[in-house]
N, C-alpha and C positions, 0 to 999 in steps of 0.2 A: 446378330450372332449367326454364325454358320454352323450347321450340324456337321459333326465329323464321324466317320465310321470307326468301328472298333478294330483293334489289331487282328481279331479273329478273321476279319474280311481279307487280310493279306494272304495271297495264295501260298501254298507250300513251295519250298524250293523244288524245282523240277528234278526228276530223277536223272542220274547220270552226270550231274554237275560236280561230282567229287565229294570227298569228306569235308565237312565244315570245320573239323578239329584243327587243321593247320592254321586257319584264320583265327580260331579261338586262341591258340597258344601264342601266336604273334601279338595279338591284341593284349593278351593277358600279361605278357612279359613287360610291356610298357606300363600297364596299370599297376603291376607289382612294384615297379620302381617308384612310381608316383606315390602310392600308398605307403610304402616302406619309408620313403624320404620324409613323409609327413610326421612320422613318429620316431624315427631313428634318433633324432636330436634330443629326445627325452633323456637318452643315456649320455648325451654329450654335454648336458647342462653344467656339470661340475668342471669338465675339461675346458669349456668355454670361459667359465669364471676364472680358471687359472690362466688361460691364454690371453684374456682381456681383463686384468685385475682392476682396471680403472672403472669398469662398467658395473652397474648395479644389477640385481636380479631382475628388476623391472625392465631395465634396458635390454638385457639379454633375452627376455621373453619375446621381444620383437623379432629375434632370429626365427622363432617359431611362428609368431602371429603375423608377421609380414607375409609369410608364405600363405597362411591359411586365409587371410583377409583378401589378398589379391586373387588367390585361387577361387574363393567363393564368388567374388564379383565377376570374374572372367569366365567361369564355367558356363554360365547361361548364354551369353552372346556366342561363345565358342560352339555350343550345341547348334545354334542357328547357322553359324558359319559352316559347320560340317554338313548340315542338311542342304544348304544352298550352294556351296562351292565345291563339294566333293569330299567324302569322308576319308578316302585314302590319302588325298592330298593334305588335308588338315591334320590327319594323324601323323604323317611323316614329318611335316613341318614342326608339329608340337614336340615330337621326340627329339629332333635335331636341336631345337631351342632349349629344351630341358637339359640336354647333355652339355651344350655350350655354357649354360648358366651354372651347371654343377661344377665344371672346371673353374669358373670364375669364383664360386664359393670357396673352393679349396685353396685358391690363391689369395684370399682376402687377408689384408694386413690391418684392418680396423673393423670395429663393430658396424660402422656406417656402410662400409664396402660390403660386408657380409649380408646386411639387411637388404641392401639394394640388389645384390645378386640373387638373394632368395626370392625377392619380388619377381625378378625376371624368370627365375626357375619356375615359379608358380604360373606365370603366363604360359610357358611351354606345357606344363602339366594340365592346365585348363584346356588347351587346344586339343590335346590327345585323348583325354578321358571320355568325353561324350562321343567323339568319333569312334573310339574303341568299342563302346557299347553298341552303337549303330551297326558297325561292321559285324559284330557277333550276332545281333538279332537278325540281320539280313542273311547271314550265312546258314541259319538253322531253319528247318521247317517248323510250321506253327506248333505242332504237337510236341516239339522238343525245346521250345523257347523257355519254358518255366525252369527246366533243369539247367539250360545254358546260362540264363540270367543268374540263377542261384550260384552256379559255379564261378561265373565272372565276379559276382559279388564276394564269393568266398575267397577268391584270389586276392582281391583288395583287402578283405578283412584279415586274411592270414598275413599279408604283407604289413598291414598296419600293426598287427599284433606282434609279429616277429621282428619288426624294425628295432624296438628297444633292445631285444636280446642280441641280435646280430650287431647292432651298433655298439653295444657294450664290449664285445670281443674285438671289433675292428678298432675302436677308439683306444682301448687299453693296449692293443698290440702295436698300432701304427700311428695313432694320433687322430684328433677330430677331423682333420682335413680329408682323411681317407673315407670318412662317412660320405663324402661327396664324390671323390674319385671312383668309388665303388660302382657308381652308376654307369660309368663309361662302357665297360665291356658288354653288359647286357643291353644297354641302349643301342650300341652299334649293331648287335645281333638283331634287335627288333627292326632297325632301319633296313639292314641288308635283306633279311627274310621278308619284311613287309613290302619292299619294292618289288620283289619277285612274286609273292603269293597273293597279295591283296589286289582286288579289283574294285572299281567304283560300283556300289550296289545299285545306284540309280543315277540318272543324269542330273548334274547339279542344276538347281533352279536359280532363277534370278534373285539376286541379293537385295537387301534393303539396308538403309543406313544403320550403323550401330547406335544404340541408345547411350550416348556419352553422358548425358545428364543423369540417367538412371544409374549408370556405373559409378559415377562420382558420388551420388547420394549414398549408394550402398557401401562404398569403401569408407567414406567419411563416417557414416553411421556406425558400422560395426567397429571400425578402428577407434573411434572416440569412446564408445562404450567399453571396449577392452582396455583402453588407456586409463579410463577412470577407475576401473576395477583393480588393475595391477598397482596403481599408485594410491589406493585408498588409505593405506597405513603409512605412506611415505612422509617423513618429516619435511621434505622439500616441497610438498604440495599443500596449499591451504585448502580449507573446506570450500571456499568460494571457487577456487580453481577446479576442484573436483566436480562440484555441482555444475559449473559452467560447461565443463567437458562432457559430463553425462547428459546435460541438457542438449548440447549440440548433437550428440549421438542419437538421442531419442527423436529430436526434431528432424534429423536427416532420415531416420528410418520411416517415420510417418510421412515425411515428404516424398520418400521413394514410393510408398504405396499410393499416395495421392497422384503422383506423376504417372504411375503405371495405369491409373484409371483413365487418364485423358490423352496420353501420348499416342500418336498414330502407330508407332512401332516400338512398344515398350520393351525394356530388358526382360521383364517377367510378364508373361501372358496370364493375367489374373483369371481369364476364362477357364483355364485348366483346373482351378481350385473349386469350380462349381461342383465337381464330382467329389462326393464325401470321402471315398476311398483315397483319392489322390491327396485331398486336403489333410486328412488325419494321418496318413502315412508320412507326410512331410513334417507335420507337427511332432509326430513320434520320433522322426529322425533327428530333429533339433534337440529334444531332451536326451535321447540316447547318445547322440554324438557328444554332448556335453559330459555325460557320465563316463563314456568310453575314454575320453582324453584325460579326465580327472584320475581315473583308476591307474592308467599306465604312467602318467607323470608322477603321481604320488608314490608309486611303487619304488622308484629309484631314490626318492627322498627317504623312504623308510629303510631300504636296504643300506644306504650310505650312512644315515644319521643315527638310526636306532640299532640295527644289527651289525653295522660297520663291515659289511661285505665289500670285498674288492670288486671292481667293476665287472671283470669276467665272470666271477661267481654270481653276481647279481643277474647278469644276462642269462646264465644257465638256470638260475632259479625261476626265471620268468618263462622259460621255454615250454613246459608242459601244457599250459593253457592254450597258447597259440597253436600247438600241434593238433588240438582237437577241432580247430575252426573248420578246416576243409572237409573232413569226414562228416562232421555234424551238419555242415551246410549242404553237402551233397544229399544226405539223408533227408534234410528238411525240404530241399527242392523237389524231391520225388513225392513227398507227402503233400506239399503245397499244390502240386499239379492235380492231385486227386481231391483234396479236402479243403483247399483254400489256405491262405496265409494266416488268418486270424488266430486259430488255435495255437499254432507254432509261435507266433509273436507274443501272445499273452503268456504262454508257458515259459518261453525264453526270458522274458522280462522278469518273471517271478524268480527264475533260477539266478538271474543276474543280481537281483535284489538280495537273494540269499547269500551270494558271494560277498556282497558289501556287509551284510550282517555278520558273517563269519569273521571278516577282517576287523570289524568293530569290536567284537567280543573275545576273540581267541588269541591272536598273536600278542605277545608281550615284549619285554625288553631283552629277554634272553633268546638267542636263535634256537628254533626248533622247527626246522623246515618241513620235515616229513609229516609231522602231526599238526603243526600250527599254521603252515602256509600252503602246502601243496593242495589240500582239499579245497581251499578258497580259489586257487588258480584253476583247478579242474572245473569248478562251478562256473567261474567267469568265462573260461574258454567255451564251455557248452552254451552258455547264454549268448555270447557274441556270435557263435556259429549259427544259432537259431534266429537271431534278431537282425543283425546287420544285412546279410544277403536277402533275407525275406522282406525287409523294409524296401530295399531297392527293387526287388521283384514286384511287390505289391504296388509301389508307386507307378510303375509303367505298365501294369497289367492291362489296363483298359485304355491306354493311349492309342490313337491312330498311328499307322506306320510312319507317316511323314512328320510325326511329333516325338518319335522315340528319343532323338538326341537332345532336343531342348527340354523335354519333360524329365528325362533322366538327369540332365545337367542341373536343373533346378533342385532335384532331390539331393544330388551330391553336393551342391553349393550349400544347401541348408545343413548338411552334415558338417561341412567345414566351418560354418558359422558357429555350430555347436562346439566344435573343437576349439575355436578361438575363445569362446566363453569358458570352456573347461580349463584351458591353460591359464587364462586370466584369474579364475577363481582359485586354482591351485597355487599360483604364485602369491596371491593375496594371503592365503591361509598358511602356506608352508615356506614362504620366501625368506624367512629370517635365517641368520647364520647358524644359530643353535636351536635344534628342535628337540622336543620331548615327546614321549609316546602319546600323551594326552592331546597334543596338537593335531593328531591325525583323526581324532573322533569326529570333528566337524566335517572333514572330507568324506569319511565313510557314511555319515548321516546324509550328506548331500547326494552322494552316489546312490544310496538306497532309495531316497525320495525320488530322484530322477528316474530310476528304473521303474518304480511303481507308477509314476505319472505316465511313463511310456506305455505301460500295460493298459492303463485306462484309455489312453489315446488310441490304442490299437483295437479297442472293442468295436468301433464302427467300421473297421476295415472289412470289406467284402469283395473278394476276388473270384467268387464262384459265379456271380451273375454277370451277364453281359450288359454293360452300361454304355450309353452314348455320351461322349464328352463334347461339350460345346466350347468353342474357343472364339475369341474375338478375331 
């Protein structure tokens, strides 16, 4: 094992190099698109059912999960590619591929076509995300990085939160295909401005072979587990088929970990997890990512099936929570730079659990938005603003400078794995054609339990002390 220095050892940006904020905004535009696209289709689920009437809810869940599975598996090698071959180059290639795949999604004439285009879209998203974080970190001086990372995470959190709301308006007005075409103008802006403003933060280093075996094991493992969950109640699947699929998933996940221990250039550097803060921040991201996707996916099921809100009204009903994410995250970033991330994480998780308890106990079958739903949305928006960006910041807080991209990519990949599990669980619990109010109780109980588990996992997180991270 080779000792690595802490990121505090990285010198500040030299004076006179210009403001880092243009770099931040270019990188954030692309991340906004990626995060928004990951959740916008929550609002499109009913429209996709109408557009592809021959497909089941479990089939259509792969429009969401194909994206998140491939995104999760490719984020980690993409972080290494950015570090080794040039962050600006990988960022611009990723944005271009994401835009081309978005157009292909909009042109889809079958579920299979749409799922394949979503997988290609995820590849572009995976390339640009860790490169974006590395560009932001390199642009800011050391004493400003905690705030910058919190704001970068807040942009992603806001986009993921506002995606369903914006998607509801776009889909109701123009159709589900425009949920993908919407990416093109902002993506072109990111490419144009990025080509002018971005510079390579460091000379690209010599590359190493991609861990194709590790990537395959991760994709098969997460995909098979999600498949077994979404089809758990399907009459077309026997118990033997479900158990076999789940067994393949678990075996692949364990095989992935075993392979990472012996491979010369593994997809995941397990040495990073020797640091307790990095380890627990990632475990917390897994549980919180699951709860996050369950909450937003279930929201549209509730609005459509119980309160019978039209899609634009449902999108408007969701907006107050996401609007809190950025200001809360900015405030949290400032506090974290002085007091560490742990107090904010634990408090944010408790607030998020309180929002689940509110939704479990208060809303009924009769619409009463201001008194029965809005307080829960405000609680959830506050919790998300405190937790999601802080988890990203805590995870990379003690990584050495040359491991920012790959370390951050692992953290974001784990969030995507949580999202896959959240979508699969929600489809399992709420995928039937006719839903009753009582059907949502299990969702909110899972949501609350996951938030409390996240709070417990955040207790060992310590971003105040300087820790040396060892890596293979």
